[in-house]
N, C-alpha and C positions, 0 to 999 in steps of 0.2 A: 136413608138417614136424613133427618131434618137439617136444613141449612142454618148457618149461624144467625142470619137475619130474622128467621123465624124463632130461634131460641132466644134471642137477645134484641127485641124490637126497641129502638131507641132513636133520637133525633141525631143526625149525622154531625160530626165536627167537620166544618169545611176549612180547608187550607188554601190560601191564595198563593199564587206564583210570587216568589220573592223578587223577581226582576221588576225594574221600573222602566228600563230602556232596552231597546232591541240590541242584542249582542252583535248583530251584523252591521246595522246602519247607524245605531245610536239614537234612533227615533223613538217616540213614545209607544208604549204598549197599551192595548185595549183589553179590557176584562170581558170574558165571555161567560156562558152559562155554567152552572155547576154540573160537574161530570164525575164519573168514577165512584160513585157511591157504593160502598160495600162494608160488611160487618167482618172485622178481622179479630181472630183469636190469637192473643199473644199470651205469654207466660204470666203476665201480671194483670191483664184486663181484657175486655172484649169491646173495644170501641167500634162505633159506625162512623166511617170516615168518607170524605169526598173532597174535591179540589176544584178551584176555580181557575182555569188556565187563562193565559193571556196570548195575544198575537200582535204582530207589527201592524201598525195603522197605515204604513206606507205601502200602496199596491205595487210599487216598483221594487220593493226590497225582495231579495231572494228568499227570506224567511217569512214572507207575508202569509203563506198558507201554513206555516209551522206553528203549532201551539206550544207555549212554554208552560210546562207543568210545575207544580209545587215540589221542591226538593224534599221538604219535610214530609209530604204525602207519600213520595215515592220511597222514602226510607223506613216506612212502617212495614210493608209488605211488598212482595213482587207484584207486577201487573197480572191481573186475572188469577190471583191467589188470595184465599181468605185465611191464610196462616202467616203470622209475623215472621220477620227475619230471625227472631230469637228462638222460635220453635223450630225452624228449619235448621239453624245452626246447632241447636242442641241434638237433633236427630242425627246430623252428620257427625258431630263430636263424639257422641256415645258410640256410634257405629265404628268410626275410624279409630278413635283414641282408646276407648274402653272395650272394643271388640264385642259389643252388645248385639244380640239378635234382635230382629225386628219385633218380635212378639214381647220381648223384655222392654224395649223402648215404648212400645204401645201401652203396656201395663203401667209403666211409670208416668206416662203422659195423661192417662185416663183420669187420674186424680185431679188434674189441673185444667183439662179442657175436653171438649167433645171432638173425638178423632177416632178413626178406624184403623186397623192394622194395615190395610191395603192403601189408606191414605198416607200412612207413615212410610211405606215403601215407595209410593209415588213422589213424595216430597224429597226423599233421598235421591232417587234416581233422576227425576226431571227438574228438581229445584236446586238442591244443595250441590251435586256435582257439577252442572253447568255454571252456577254461580261461582264455584271455586275456580273453575277454568278462566272465567272472565276476570275474577280478581287477580290471577297471575299476570294478565295482559296489562295491568295498571303499572307494572314495574318496567315498562319499555324505556322509560327515561333512565332508570338505573343502568339498564343494559346499554344504552347509548353512551352513558358517562363512562362505564368500564371499557367499552370498545375504544373511546377516544383516549383513555389513559394508558391501556397496555395491550389492546386487541382482545378478542374473545377467545376463550379456550373451551372447545366443545368435546363433551364426552358422549359417544354413541354406543348403545348396547341394545341387544334384542333378547327377547325371551323365546326360548325354543319352542316351536309349534307342537301342538298335540294333535296326532292323528290327521295330519295334512291341513290343518287349519291355518289362517294366516298367522303371521308372526308379529307379536307386538314389539315395537321399537320405540326408543325414547332418546331425545337429544337434550342434554342439559348443558347450561353454561356453568362451568365448574367454579368460577370465582364468585359468582352471585348465587348459585344454586337454582337459578330460574329454569323452568321447562320451556324450551323453545318449541318443540314439537314432540307429540306423543300419539302414536297411532299404529294401525295394522298395515303390514305389507303382505300381499297375496303371493308375491314372488320376491326372491332375494337375488336379483341379477342387477347388472349395472344401471339399466334404464330405471328400474323401480327405485333404486337408491337415489339416483339423480332427481328423480321426480319429488322424492321425499325431501331432499336437501335444498333444492332450488328456491323455495320460499325464504329460506334462511339467508341465502345469497342476496335475494331481492331486497332484504333490509338495508343493503348497501352499507354494512358495518365491517370494519376490518376483522378478519379471522386470523389470529396468531397461530393457533395449532388445533389439531384434532386428535383425540385419543380414541382408539377403538380396537377390536380384535381385528384379525387379518382375514376378513371374509373375501371370497374371490371377487364378487361383484362390487363390494364397498370400496376397495382400494382405488380401482380406476374411476369410480364415481366421485370420490373425495378429490382426486387429482383434477378431474374436470371441472367440478363445481367450485372448488377452492383452490386454484392452481398455485397461489402464493403462500398458502398455509402449510406449515409442517405437520406431517401426518405421523404421529407416534403410535407404535404398536404396543399393546399390552404385553409386559414382560412375563406376567404369569402364564398367559396363553402360549407364549413362546416356549417357556419351560415345559408346559403340559404337552405341547406338540413334539418337542424334542424327546420327551420320556415315553412317547407312545410305545415303542417296541420293548422298552425296559419294563413298563407297566404290564404289557401283555405277557411277557416271559415270567414276570413276578406272580401274575395270576395263575399261570399254568403250574409253576412251582408250588404255589399254595395249595392248589387242588391236589397235586400229587403227593404232597407232604401230608395233607389231612387224610387222604385215603390211606397212605401208609400207616399212619398212627392208628386209625381205626381198624385196619387190618391186624395190627399187632396187638393192641390193648383195647380195642373197642368194647369187648364184654366187660373188662375190668373197670373202665371209667364211666359206664352207664350211670344214668341218674339213680341216686340212692333210693332204696325202697322205703316207703312210708306205710304206716298202718292202713290208712285209707288211700287207695291208688289215686294219684294225681293230686291229693290235698296236702298242702304244705302248712305253713303257718297261718292261722286264721284268727281274726279279732271280731269284735262286735258284742252282741248280747250273749251269744254262745261262742266264746273263743275256743281255740285249740288248747289242749293241755300243755303245761309248761314243765320242761325238764327241771327237776329238782337239782339245785346246786349241791355239789358233793362237798361236804364238810369233813375235814380231816379229824378223825377221832383221836382223842388223847391216847388211847390204848388200842391200836389197830391189830387185828389178828393177821397172820400171814395170808389168809384167804382174802381179807378186806384189802390189803396192800396189792395183792395180785389183781383183784378186779379193777382197782383204781388204775394201775399201770396199763392194763389192757384197754380200758376206756380211753385213756389219754393217747395210747398208741393208735387206736382205731380213729381218733379224731384227727390226728395228724395225716394219716394216710388218706382220709376222706378230703382233707383240705387240699392235698396235692392232686388228687384225681380231679377235684372240681376246678383247680388251676389249669390242668391239661385241657379239660373240657371246654373251658372258657377260651383258651387260646386257639382252639380250632374254629371259633366263631368270628375271628378278627376280620375286619373289611378295610380295604386300603382307601386312600385318597391321594392319587398321584398329583404332582410328581414327587412330593417328599415323603408322604406316608405310603410305603409299599407293604401291604399286608404280608406277603410271602416272606420277605426279609425279616420282618418283625416277628412272625410266627416261628421261623427258624431259630432266631436268636433268643426268643423267650423260652422256647422248648429246650434249647441248649442249656439255658440258665437252669431250668428245672432239672435236667439230666445231671448237671454238675452238683447241684445240691442233694440229689438223690444218692450220688456217690459218697458224699459226706455222711449222710444218714445211714447207709448201708455199712460203711465201715464201723460205725458204732453198733449197729444191730441189723443184721441181714434179714429183715422182715420179708417174707415170701412175695407180697404184693408189690413192695417197693422194688424188689429184684426184678420181678416181671415187668413193672413199668419202666424201669431203667433199660432193660434189654429192648423192650419194644420201641422206646424213643430212640435209642442208639441206632437200631436197624432202620427206622423210618428216616432219621436225619442223615444217615450214611448215604441213602439212596439219592438225596438231592444235594449232597455236599458240593459237587462240581458246579451245579447250577447256581447255588448260593454264592459261591466264590466270584463268579463272573458278575452276577447281579450286584453284589456288594460293591464291586469295583465300579460298575456303571452308576450306581447310586451315589457313590463318592464324587464322581465326575460331576453329576448334577448338582450336588451340594456346593462344590467348588465354583461352578459357573454361577450359581445363585449368590455366592459370596463376592464374586467379581463384580456382579450387577448392583449388588447392594451390601457392601461390607459393613461389619459390625460398627466400626468406629466412624463411618461416613466421611472419609476424606473428600476434599473438593477436587473433582476431576472434570476434564472436558469430555465431551462425547467421543472424540477422536482417541483420547487416552484409554477409555474404557474399551473401545472397539479393538485397538491394538493389543490390549491385555487379554481380551477374550480370544482373539484369533491366535495369539501366541500359545495359549493354553490348549487350544484345539490341536495345534502341532504336536504338543506333548502327549495328549491322549491318543493321537494317531500313532505315535511310536509305541506306546504301551499296548495297543490293540493289534499290532501287525501280525503276530503270530497266533492269535486266538480268534477263530472265525466269528464266534458269537459276540465278542466285544467289538470286533471290527464292524459288524453290522450295526451295533449300538452307535459306534462312532460316526459312521456314515449318515445315519439319521440325524444326529445332533449337528453334524457339519452342514448338511443340506438345509435343515431348518434354520440354523444361524445365518446362512447366506441369504435365505429368502426373507428373514426378518431384519437383516442389517440395515436396509434404507429407513426404517422407522424405529429402531430399537434404542437409539442413543440420544434423541432429541431432548430427553428429560433432564440430561446433565448439562446441556447448554441453555435451557430455558427452565429454571428451577421450579416455575409454577406448574409445569406439566407433570402430572402423576406418573409414577413408574408403571402402575397397573390400572386396570379398569375395574378394580374390585369393588369400589364404592357404587358403581352402576349395578353390577351384579347383586350386590347386597341389597340394593333396593327392590330388585326383583324377588330375591329370597324373602325379604321383609314383607312384601305384598303377599306372597304365597302363604307365609306363616300367619299373617294378619287375617287373611281371608279363611284360612283353614280353622284358625281359632274361633272365628265368627260363625262359620258354617258347620264345622265338624266333618265335612264331607270333601274328599279329594276331587271327585267328579264334579261337584257343584263349584268348586274353586275354579276348575278349568273353564266351566261355562261363564262364570262371573268375569273372568279375565277377557274372554272373547266379547262379552257384552258391554263392559264398562272399564276394563283395565287401563285404558288410556287416561280416563279421568281420575281413577283411583291412585295413579302415580303422581298426580299433582299434590305437592305438599300443602297442608293447611296452615294457617296461623298458629302461633304458639299457645294461645289461650282461647277459652270460649268467648270471652268478652271481645277479644280482637276479631274472632271469626264473625261474630254478629256485626260489628262495624264494618268489616271488610265486605261482607255480603251485601249490606245495605247501601254501599256506595257504588255498586255495579251499575253500569249503563244499561237501561232496560232493553234498548234496541239490540245491543250486543248479546244480552242474555237470551232474548228470543231466538237469535240466530244459533247461539250455542246449544239451546234446548232442542232445536231442530237437529243439530248434528247428533245429539244423544239419541233422539227418536230415530234418525235415519239408521244409525248403526244397530240399534236394538231391533228395529224392523226386520233385519236379516234373520232374526231367530224366532219369528212369530210362530212358525210351525215346528219349531224344535221343542216339542213337549211330549211327555208320556201320559199326560192327563187327558182322559177322554172327554171331560167337560171343556177344558181349554182347547183341544183339538177341534171339537165340534163348533165352538165359538168362532174360532179363526177361520175355519172352512166356510161357515155361514157368511162371514164378512167377505171372504174371497169370492163366494157365489154372487153376493150383492154387487160387488165391484164388477164382475163379469156380465151380469145381466144388465147392468146400467149402460154398458157399451152398446153401440148400434149393431144390429145383426150383420153378419158377413154377407157379402154379395154372392147370390146363389151360383153365378157363373165362375 
């Protein structure tokens, strides 16, 4: 592809350094030769630009050898890049905000400038993302101001690893929303967490509190690195851990109930037959036929009346069978949405209504459906009774931690109320082995979480849960999935660039352009090297024969460039 300079030959616009005196010693600055000439493609023009730097005339000044460049020149395009900040910002904005694929961005840009699809990818990975990370660091002053005012509140969370790969972790300051650290940990032990958190401590800013899940290695690491900070544990994770045996028993009951229903009425509730197997409602140029609406005739014959009644009766029976079939597909989301309990209760609801319908008209299929549901439900009745009791315990514990009317309470008051309730459920479970097992898990989990479960009541700015951090990971997964359409590719992208994708962007495209253009170039080059270092780990992770051959050739070139081994 031809270079912009070849495409748009013109006399360069020369920008002079705006400084007149040395920022170090205050002495005069001398102008040097014209440098940095390049043709830049922006969204509005294609100028050829250059700059005339200055340097301190005092040989004894520390900045004597340091050239001062024009700020205006630097704010048009990054160093060693022939595309303007507006182009880079637009690529990143469409990619992250509009979930646009690279080939679509390329097609849109082609009408405005000369650029290839590979260049679009390169600008996003090696320009936009590192510039965004550098922009985040410009808020260090805001971070220090918040620390001086109330101390920092840190939220820590990690994304579960895939196939043994390193786990992506992020640390945010919850009051400002700033990303302090975002990166990968190959291990999740105390040493790894300490090494991850130590640079935050080295900022020498007061840390008021930390909220996280209760990972085994993370708890002692936080205590070591931030000994004076309160370590709050996510209450949602506490409830999930406490509910583990309940959720497992609920899943087992769901499977048993589903098998029982299918054994009793499986043939009855099978998918309804259609004229063409597997084809339901179809639209388009050649749509499926439409059932004609039944119009009541002014003068119906007995035969017409009978046919209408039969059709309506069949429709009701079909709706009930569809309802049962749907209920067998329910999935749970512990600790509060337990699919087994929900399936039992909803099927019981259907059975009750079937009794009402049968009393009016004992249609054979309805009778069969009722008998089958009754038998299947009876087989798990005792399991349901115990699980319902345990689920009520969890609901009550959740209400204690977060009551509906939100009365003001201290952490000690909430702790006492929760421990008192545990005494109550112990008494309720004494004579029922299954319930007692559930109680023991809840009791043990509560004692383990007690040191960090109640800080949020004494420090209102500490959130009860780490849901916001987890939602960021879910949003990242959803965004990348919408962009790529491939789950496997999403996992690969998170490993390659997830730490940079988690960094929030400015609220508008205009603000993004301004933010990127103000980034320090030295810091940008360092950040770009971080991106390159991380992505280099995956150079040979490709199924493309062409890419594989290319990377192996580079590997061989690096090898042959080394001196030969000593034969001895």
